[in-house]
N, C-alpha and C positions, 0 to 999 in steps of 0.2 A: 213873533219875530220882531215886531216893532219895539217891544220892550228890550229885547236883546240889542237891537241897534242903538237905542238910547243909552243902555249901559256901556256899550262899546264907545260911544261918543263921550260919555262922562269920563271913562278911563283915559281917552285921548286928551281931554281937556285938563285932567288932573296931572297926568304924567308926561304928556307931550309925545307919546308914541301911539301909533295906530295899530291895534291888535284885533281888528274885526275878524280876521280869519281864525284866530285862536278862539274867540268867543263863539263863533258859529260852528266851528268844528267840535268844540266841547259840547255844545247843545246837541249836535247830531249824535255824538257818541253816547251821551246820557240817554237820549231817546231810544237808541238801539239797545243799550244795556237794560233799560226799563222794560222794553218789549220782550227781550229775552228772559228777564227775570219773571215777568208776568206769565209767560208760557211755561217756564219751569215750575212756578208755584201752582199753576193750574194743573199741570201734570201730577205733581205731588198730591194735590187735593183730590183729584180723580182716582189716583192710586189708593189713597187712604180711604176715601168714601166708597169706592167701588163703582162699577159702571152698570150696576143692576137697575131695574126699573121699579124697584120697591118704593113704597111711600116714604120710608125713612131716608133713602138715598136722594129722592127728589126734594124732600124738605131740606136736607143738609145742603144740597147744591143751591137751593133757593136762598138760604141764609148767606151763603158765600157770595152770591150775585146780588143780594139785596143789601142788608145792613152792613156787611163787611166791606163791600165795594163802596158804599156811601161813606163809611168812615175813612177808608183809604183816600177817597177823593177829597174829603174835607181836610185831611192831613196834608195832601198835596197842595192845597190852596194856602197853607200857612206861610210859606216863603213870600207870598205876595204882600204880606203885611210889612215886610222889610223893604219893599220897593218905595223909594222916596222921591222919585223924579216926577214933579208936577209940572204944570205949564210954565211957571216962573223959573224953576230950576232948568227946564229944558231950554228956555229962551236964553238964560245965562250961559249954558253950555254951548249953544250955537254961536253966541256972541264971542266967546273965547276962541272957538274953533275957526271962525271966519275973520278974526282980527288979523290984520297984516303983521307980518313978523319983521 
C-alpha cells in the first residue's frame, strides 16, 4: 500500500490533482478480480483433473501448486521493475507537494 501511496503522490505532483481514492479503489477492484479469477481457474483445473485420489491426479495438482504457481508469482513481480520511485524521487515529490502555492 505504501507504493500505491507514493504513486498517488507522484500523480498529484505531476498533474496537480489528488486522486488517491481512484488509485486505492482501483487496487481494491484488481485484488477482488484476481481473487475471483483464481477461484475460477482452480475450479476449472479441478474439473479438468478430476477430484479422484489417484496418483496421477495428485501429481497433476502438485504441478499446478508447485511450478505453475511459482511461475505465476514470478510474472506478478515483473511490474515492480517499472517502479521508479526511489528515496531521491520521493523527496522531490514531497517537496513539490508541500511547496506553498
